[in-house]
N, C-alpha and C positions, 0 to 999 in steps of 0.2 A: 450582422454576422455573415461572413462569407461562407461559401460552400465548404471551403477548406477548414474554416473554424468549426463549422458544424460537424464535419467528419472527425476532426480532432477531438471535439467534445464528446462525440458518440464513442470513439475509441477509448478515450480516457474513462468514460463511465463503464465500459465493458471491462477494462482492466480493474477498476475498483470493485465491480461486481464479482470478479474472479478472485481477487486477492484479499479483500476484507474478510470473507469467511475463513480463509486460511489463517489470517492474523488473529481473528477472534478465537479460533480453536487453540492456537498456540498460547495465546494469552490465558485462556481458561485453564490450561495445565499448570500455569504458574501463579495465577491470581484470579480465582473464580469470580470474586466480587467485582474486581475491575473489569473483567470480561463481560459480566452481565450489564454493568453500567455502560460500557462502550457499545455493546450490542443494542441496548435501548436507545442510546444517542444516535447510532447509525440508522436504526429503524425510523427514528423521528426526524432524521436529517439535520441534527443539531450537535455536531461534534464539538465539544469544548476544545479550546486551544491546546491544553496539555495532552488530550487524547489525539488530536491531529498531529502534534509533534511526535508522539509515540509511534503513530502509524508511519510517519515519514522516516523516522529513524529505523524502524523495523524493516521497511521495504529496502532501504539502503543497505542494511546489514545482511539482507537475505538474497542479494543479487547472486544468481547462480550461473549466469552466462557471462563470465568475466573475461574470456579470451585467454585465461591461463590454462596450461595443460596440467596433467596429473602431477608431474614432477615439480612444477612451479608453485602449485597451490593457488588460491585457497580452495579447500574442499568444503563447500557449503551445501550440505544435504538438507532436503526438506520435501514437503509434500507438493510443492508447486515450483515450476520453473519460473524464475523472475529475472527478467533481462534489464539492462540499463534503460531501455526504452520504457519498460514498465515503471521503473522508478520515476522517470521523468513524467510519465502520465499521472502517477499518484501525486507527485509534488505539484504538477500543474493544476490538477483537479482541486487539491486543497487550497492552493493560492487563489484560484478563481472564486473560492468561497470565503476569501478574506483571511485565510490562515497565513501566518508568517512562518515560512519554512527556511 
């Protein structure tokens, strides 16, 4: 692994550590049981494929730094700023662990 790969991996992990708790809190408001299961899997480091897909879809849907202005939309409000680079980090992190995104 090159120094660049290590830095990318470290950055991806930081993005995951920042966004997964936001995702879990949001999930809890809609489906507490699913959130508990996902949290347990996250803590164990064993995300099932369907949970990984849900996370990948969630981060894509929650991108808040879109380059659109207020008049163009979209208005994606939420508790965390999520950039396209964050989405790529999440997708890369999941793919590196064998998930099909």
